C-alpha positions in Angstrom: -66.3 35.6 -44.0 -64.6 33.1 -46.3 -61.1 31.8 -45.3 -60.0 33.3 -48.6 -61.2 36.6 -47.7 -59.2 36.6 -44.3 -56.2 35.3 -46.2 -56.6 38.2 -48.4 -57.1 40.8 -45.8 -54.4 39.5 -43.6 -51.9 39.7 -46.8 -52.9 43.4 -47.3 -52.2 44.3 -43.7 -48.7 42.9 -43.7 -47.8 44.3 -47.0 -49.1 47.7 -45.9 -47.1 47.5 -42.6 -43.9 46.7 -44.9 -43.8 43.0 -44.2 -43.4 40.2 -46.5 -46.2 37.3 -46.5 -46.5 33.9 -48.2 -49.8 32.4 -48.7 -50.4 28.8 -48.6 -46.6 27.8 -49.4 -47.8 24.2 -49.5 -50.2 24.8 -52.2 -53.0 23.3 -50.5 -54.4 21.2 -47.2 -51.6 19.2 -45.4 -51.9 16.0 -44.0 -50.5 14.5 -40.9 -46.5 14.5 -41.1 -46.4 16.2 -44.3 -44.0 19.0 -45.4 -45.3 22.5 -45.8 -42.5 23.3 -48.4 -40.2 26.1 -48.5 -40.7 29.6 -48.3 -38.1 32.2 -48.8 -38.0 35.4 -47.0 -35.5 38.2 -46.5 -34.8 40.1 -43.7 -33.7 43.2 -45.5 -35.8 46.2 -44.8 -36.1 45.6 -41.2 -38.1 42.1 -41.5 -36.5 40.9 -38.2 -39.7 38.9 -36.7 -41.2 35.7 -38.2 -45.3 35.1 -37.6 -47.3 32.0 -38.7 -50.8 31.0 -38.7 -53.1 28.5 -40.5 -56.4 26.5 -39.5 -56.4 23.0 -38.5 -58.7 20.6 -40.0 -60.7 18.9 -39.1 -61.3 21.7 -36.3 -63.9 24.2 -36.1 -61.6 27.0 -34.9 -58.5 25.4 -33.9 -55.4 26.9 -35.4 -51.6 26.7 -35.5 -49.7 30.0 -34.9 -46.3 31.5 -34.0 -46.4 35.2 -32.9 -43.5 37.7 -33.7 -40.6 35.5 -33.0 -37.5 37.3 -33.3 -35.3 35.7 -36.5 -31.7 35.3 -35.2 -29.0 37.2 -37.0 -26.5 34.4 -36.3 -26.0 31.7 -39.3 -27.6 28.3 -38.6 -30.7 26.0 -38.5 -33.0 26.8 -35.8 -36.2 24.3 -35.2 -39.3 25.3 -33.6 -42.2 23.2 -32.2 -45.7 24.7 -32.3 -48.9 24.1 -30.4 -52.4 24.4 -31.5 -54.9 26.8 -30.2 -58.4 27.1 -29.8 -60.2 30.5 -31.0 -62.8 29.5 -28.4 -65.6 30.7 -30.5 -67.5 27.7 -31.2 -68.0 24.7 -28.8 -65.6 21.8 -29.7 -68.3 19.4 -30.7 -66.0 17.5 -33.5 -69.2 17.4 -35.5 -69.0 17.9 -39.4 -70.8 20.5 -41.2 -70.1 20.9 -44.8 -71.8 24.5 -44.6 -69.2 25.8 -41.7 -66.6 28.4 -42.7 -68.6 29.6 -45.6 -71.1 31.9 -44.2 -70.7 33.9 -40.6 -72.4 32.1 -37.5 -72.7 28.2 -39.3 -70.9 26.3 -36.7 -69.0 22.9 -37.2 -66.0 21.6 -38.9 -66.2 22.5 -42.8 -63.9 19.7 -44.0 -62.1 16.5 -43.5 -59.3 16.4 -45.9 -58.8 12.4 -45.2 -62.5 11.8 -46.1 -62.7 9.6 -43.1 -65.2 11.5 -41.1 -68.2 9.8 -40.2 -71.6 11.3 -39.2 -74.2 11.5 -36.9 -72.4 12.2 -33.5 -73.9 13.7 -30.6 -71.1 16.2 -29.9 -68.1 15.9 -27.6 -68.8 19.4 -25.9 -71.8 21.6 -25.6 -70.3 25.0 -25.0 -67.8 27.1 -26.4 -64.9 28.2 -24.2 -65.7 31.7 -24.9 -69.3 31.2 -23.5 -67.8 31.5 -20.0 -64.8 33.9 -20.9 -65.1 35.9 -24.0 -62.4 36.7 -26.4 -60.0 34.4 -24.9 -57.5 32.3 -27.2 -56.2 29.1 -25.4 -54.1 26.2 -26.1 -56.2 23.5 -27.9 -57.1 20.3 -26.1 -56.5 18.3 -29.1 -59.0 16.3 -31.1 -60.3 13.0 -29.5 -62.7 11.2 -32.0 -64.3 7.8 -31.4 -64.4 4.9 -33.6 -68.3 4.9 -34.1 -68.7 6.4 -37.9 -72.7 6.1 -37.2 -73.2 7.8 -34.1 -70.8 7.9 -31.1 -70.0 11.5 -29.5 -67.6 12.7 -32.3 -67.9 12.5 -36.2 -64.1 12.3 -36.2 -62.4 8.9 -36.1 -59.6 8.4 -33.5 -57.5 6.2 -35.2 -57.0 8.7 -38.1 -58.1 12.3 -36.5 -56.7 12.3 -32.9 -53.8 14.5 -32.2 -52.5 16.4 -29.1 -49.9 19.4 -29.0 -47.5 19.9 -30.4 -48.8 20.0 -34.1 -46.1 21.6 -36.3 -42.5 21.9 -36.8 -40.8 24.8 -38.6 -37.2 25.0 -39.5 -35.7 28.3 -40.1 -32.4 28.4 -41.9 -30.5 31.7 -41.4 -27.4 32.2 -43.8 
C-alpha cells in the first residue's frame, strides 16, 4: 500500500465522521528544524479534538502522532511537544531500500530527503519489536547512525540523521 493511498483513505474516514482534515500542510517533506506551515481548522460543528500523524524519514516505520488532544475553549497559545513512535512492524536496521514503502512486505527505509545516506550497512537491529509482542506501538528509540558511509552498521550518517525524542513541536492558537 502506498503512502498516498493511506493518506487518502484516512482523509475519507475523517470526513465520513464529520471531522476536518488537512493533508500535507507543509507541501512536502520537512527537514530537521523546519516549519510545517499553518493549517486553519475550526471547532464549529463539534470538532473539539486534534489528532496528527506523519511518517518520519529516514525511518522504516517511525511516525509522529498526537491522538485526540482536546482543543481548549479558552483563547490563548498552546505548545505541545510530540514524541516519535515505532509501529514495530520492521526491524530498525537503519538500512536504505528505495523499494520500501511502495509495495507491501518490502522492508527498509524508502527515502532520505537529505540525500546523505550511505549504503552497505550491516543493520542495527535484526528483529522487529513486534516479533516478540505483536501489534504493539511504542515510543521510538530514535535513529543512531554511524559515520561509515560504505559499511558500518547503519546506512544513516549520525552527523545528520541522529535524533532522539521529542521530534516535533505543535503550536495551537485558539481565538
